[in-house]
C-alpha positions in Angstrom: 83.1 -86.7 -47.8 83.9 -84.5 -44.6 87.3 -85.2 -45.5 87.6 -84.6 -48.9 85.7 -81.1 -47.7 88.7 -80.2 -45.3 91.0 -81.1 -48.0 89.6 -78.4 -50.3 89.0 -75.7 -47.5 92.3 -76.4 -45.7 94.5 -77.3 -48.5 95.6 -80.7 -46.6 95.3 -84.2 -47.3 92.5 -85.9 -46.2 93.4 -87.7 -42.7 91.2 -90.6 -41.5 89.8 -91.2 -38.0 92.3 -93.9 -37.4 94.8 -91.3 -37.5 92.9 -88.8 -35.2 95.4 -86.2 -36.8 97.8 -86.8 -34.0 95.7 -84.7 -31.6 94.0 -86.1 -28.7 91.3 -85.0 -26.6 93.4 -84.6 -23.7 95.2 -81.7 -25.9 92.0 -79.8 -26.4 90.4 -80.3 -23.2 89.1 -77.7 -20.7 91.5 -76.2 -18.1 91.7 -78.2 -15.1 90.1 -77.4 -11.5 92.1 -75.4 -9.7 94.5 -77.7 -7.3 94.3 -80.3 -9.7 98.0 -82.0 -10.7 97.3 -83.0 -13.9 99.7 -82.1 -16.4 99.3 -78.9 -18.8 97.7 -79.9 -21.9 98.8 -79.2 -25.6 97.0 -75.9 -26.8 95.9 -75.2 -30.4 98.2 -72.0 -30.1 101.2 -74.1 -28.9 103.3 -73.9 -32.2 102.7 -70.3 -32.2 103.2 -69.4 -28.6 106.3 -67.5 -28.8 104.6 -65.5 -31.1 101.6 -64.4 -29.3 104.1 -64.1 -26.1 106.1 -61.6 -28.4 103.1 -59.7 -29.6 101.9 -59.4 -26.2 104.9 -58.1 -24.9 104.7 -55.4 -27.3 101.1 -54.4 -26.4 102.2 -54.4 -22.6 104.6 -51.6 -23.8 101.9 -49.9 -25.7 99.9 -49.8 -22.4 103.0 -48.5 -20.4 103.3 -45.6 -23.2 99.8 -44.9 -22.9 100.4 -44.2 -19.2 103.2 -42.1 -19.7 100.9 -40.2 -22.4 98.6 -39.2 -19.8 101.1 -38.8 -16.9 102.6 -36.2 -19.2 99.5 -34.5 -20.3 99.4 -35.8 -24.1 96.5 -34.3 -26.5 93.3 -36.2 -26.0 93.2 -37.1 -29.4 96.6 -38.6 -29.5 95.9 -40.6 -26.4 92.5 -42.2 -27.8 94.4 -43.1 -31.2 97.0 -45.2 -29.5 94.1 -46.3 -27.1 92.4 -47.8 -30.0 96.1 -49.1 -31.7 96.4 -51.1 -28.5 92.8 -52.4 -28.6 93.2 -53.3 -32.2 96.3 -55.5 -31.2 94.7 -57.3 -28.6 91.8 -57.9 -31.1 94.4 -59.4 -33.4 95.7 -61.8 -30.7 92.1 -62.8 -29.7 91.3 -63.5 -33.8 94.3 -65.7 -33.8 93.9 -67.4 -31.0 90.5 -68.1 -31.8 91.7 -69.4 -35.4 93.9 -71.6 -34.0 91.1 -73.1 -31.9 89.2 -74.0 -34.6 91.6 -75.4 -36.6 93.5 -77.4 -33.9 90.6 -78.4 -31.3 87.2 -77.8 -32.7 88.6 -79.8 -35.9 89.6 -82.7 -33.9 86.6 -82.8 -32.1 84.9 -82.9 -35.5 86.8 -86.0 -36.8 86.0 -87.8 -33.2 82.6 -87.7 -33.4 79.6 -85.3 -34.6 78.5 -85.0 -31.4 81.8 -83.7 -29.8 82.0 -81.4 -33.1 78.7 -79.8 -32.5 79.8 -79.3 -28.7 83.0 -77.5 -29.6 81.1 -75.2 -32.0 78.5 -74.3 -29.7 81.6 -73.5 -27.2 83.0 -71.4 -30.0 79.8 -69.4 -30.7 79.2 -68.8 -27.0 83.1 -67.5 -27.0 82.6 -65.0 -30.0 79.1 -63.8 -28.3 81.0 -62.9 -25.5 83.8 -61.2 -27.4 81.2 -59.4 -29.5 79.3 -58.0 -26.4 82.3 -55.8 -25.3 
């Protein structure tokens, strides 16, 4: 039943547990402990990594522009508008990353077991809670 719901919601063909959806637990694991020699896991955003990097470089440019605005004594409301623009761009990156995580890691965990799926959802809820407190 869950596979049919996923197919309806995600617009994809249902995949059985035996295929695992091509995602391993290793790919969605927590970051390694500092100093560990583990290979880098593939993250949910891996397919869009270059897009994220381009967007973050643009945001970096926006922030450098803000510094120049302050240095040149730009009118306060203009600076505040640009700050809001940079914040919005960062929020869009965060939403994209969270969406990728939900569609990759959380969905994979839910396919593996109910317990893993519940744990992954609790982790996402915690992340959302932290972001909303900003």
